[in-house]
C-alpha positions as CSV (number, residue, x, y, z in Angstrom):
1,M,0.1,-0.2,-0.2
2,S,1.8,3.6,-0.9
3,Y,0.8,6.1,1.3
4,P,2.0,9.6,-0.5
5,M,1.3,12.1,2.2
6,L,2.3,10.2,4.1
7,A,5.8,9.4,3.3
8,P,7.2,13.0,3.4
9,V,5.5,13.3,7.1
10,V,8.0,10.2,8.0
11,A,10.9,11.5,5.7
12,L,11.0,15.0,7.4
13,I,11.1,12.8,11.1
14,L,13.8,11.1,10.0
15,W,15.7,14.0,9.7
16,S,14.9,16.1,12.2
17,M,16.6,13.2,14.2
18,V,19.5,12.8,11.8
19,M,19.6,16.6,12.5
20,W,20.0,15.6,16.8
21,A,22.1,13.4,16.2
22,W,24.7,16.0,14.7
23,L,24.7,18.5,16.8
24,Y,25.2,16.0,19.7
25,A,27.8,14.5,17.8
26,T,29.4,18.1,17.5
27,R,28.3,20.0,20.9
28,L,29.5,16.9,22.9
29,P,33.4,17.2,21.3
30,A,33.7,20.4,21.4
31,M,31.7,20.8,25.1
32,V,35.1,17.8,26.4
33,R,37.8,20.1,23.9
34,L,36.8,23.7,25.9
35,K,36.8,21.9,29.1
36,L,32.7,23.1,29.4
37,T,30.0,21.9,32.2
38,Y,26.0,23.0,31.4
39,D,25.5,24.6,35.3
40,P,21.7,24.6,35.5
41,T,22.4,28.1,37.7
42,R,23.4,30.2,35.4
43,P,21.8,31.6,32.4
44,K,21.4,28.9,29.3
45,A,23.0,32.1,27.0
46,E,26.3,31.9,29.3
47,F,26.8,28.4,27.6
48,I,26.0,28.2,24.4
49,D,27.9,31.9,24.3
50,R,31.0,29.6,25.1
51,L,30.8,27.1,21.9
52,P,31.6,27.8,18.7
53,A,28.8,29.3,16.2
54,S,29.4,25.9,14.3
55,V,29.0,24.0,16.9
56,Q,25.5,25.7,17.7
57,W,24.4,26.1,14.5
58,K,23.2,21.9,13.9
59,A,21.4,22.8,17.4
60,D,19.9,26.4,16.2
61,N,18.6,24.0,13.3
62,H,17.4,21.6,14.9
63,N,14.9,24.2,17.2
64,H,14.5,25.0,13.5
65,L,12.7,21.7,12.9
66,M,10.5,21.7,15.7
67,E,9.1,24.9,15.1
68,Q,7.9,25.5,11.2
69,P,7.3,22.2,10.7
70,T,5.1,20.9,13.3
71,L,2.6,22.9,11.0
72,F,3.5,21.5,8.0
73,Y,3.2,17.5,9.5
74,A,-0.5,19.0,10.7
75,V,-1.2,20.2,7.2
76,A,0.4,16.8,5.5
77,I,-1.7,14.7,7.6
78,T,-5.4,16.0,7.5
79,L,-4.8,15.8,3.6
80,A,-3.6,12.3,3.8
81,I,-7.0,11.9,6.1
82,V,-9.1,13.9,3.4
83,A,-7.9,14.3,0.2
84,P,-7.4,12.1,-2.5
85,A,-4.3,11.3,-3.5
86,D,-4.1,13.1,-6.5
87,G,-0.1,13.7,-7.1
88,L,-0.3,17.4,-6.3
89,N,0.0,17.6,-2.7
90,A,2.3,15.2,-2.2
91,A,5.1,16.6,-4.5
92,L,4.0,20.1,-3.5
93,A,5.0,18.0,0.5
94,W,8.4,16.4,-1.5
95,G,9.2,19.8,-1.9
96,Y,8.5,21.4,1.0
97,V,11.1,18.0,2.5
98,G,13.6,18.9,0.4
99,L,13.4,22.7,0.7
100,R,13.7,21.9,4.9
101,V,16.8,19.4,4.7
102,T,18.4,22.2,1.9
103,H,17.9,24.5,4.4
104,S,19.4,22.5,7.4
105,L,22.6,21.9,5.2
106,V,22.9,25.5,4.7
107,Q,22.6,26.0,8.3
108,A,24.5,23.6,9.8
109,T,27.5,24.2,7.0
110,I,28.3,27.5,6.0
111,N,25.0,29.2,8.1
112,H,24.3,32.0,4.8
113,I,21.7,33.9,5.4
114,P,20.6,35.1,2.7
115,A,20.8,30.9,1.3
116,R,18.7,30.0,4.4
117,F,16.1,33.1,3.8
118,G,15.1,32.0,0.6
119,L,15.0,28.5,0.9
120,F,12.9,29.5,4.5
121,M,11.0,32.2,2.3
122,A,10.0,29.0,-0.7
123,G,9.5,26.5,1.7
124,S,6.8,28.3,3.5
125,L,5.0,29.2,-0.1
126,L,4.6,25.3,0.0
127,L,3.5,24.7,3.5
128,I,0.6,28.2,2.0
129,L,-0.4,25.9,-0.7
130,L,-0.5,23.0,0.7
131,A,-2.6,24.6,3.7
132,I,-4.9,26.2,1.5
133,R,-5.8,23.2,-0.4
134,A,-6.6,21.3,3.2
135,A,-9.0,24.1,3.6
136,I,-11.0,23.8,-0.1
137,V,-11.2,20.3,1.2
138,I,-12.5,20.9,4.6
139,F,-14.6,23.9,4.2
């Protein structure tokens, strides 16, 4: 059985786990190298500011994957339940996932803000289109 709207959901969840692993694969060695320990009685920013920016980029991106993509999950699952698998919804969903993965790679490696912004906006446009398509079916 094929699940054209759920496959991109699962793919983005798996990608989020890749970013989670990448953030710890870079953060933990940096903490050891810099002899950092987290003190919960101090502001979090004091700890974060001591990490190299390139290490923090992975954590920042993982946090971003816990934000807007939650809307993607909701709208994609809604479409999987209420809309026929016409191909366009799945293509939009895969496009969103591709843009989020590309955004992650840019942010985690070179963190070029104009590129990140363009990718974010393109993904946001696809998410808006998915939400409109869901609204047409629901309302």
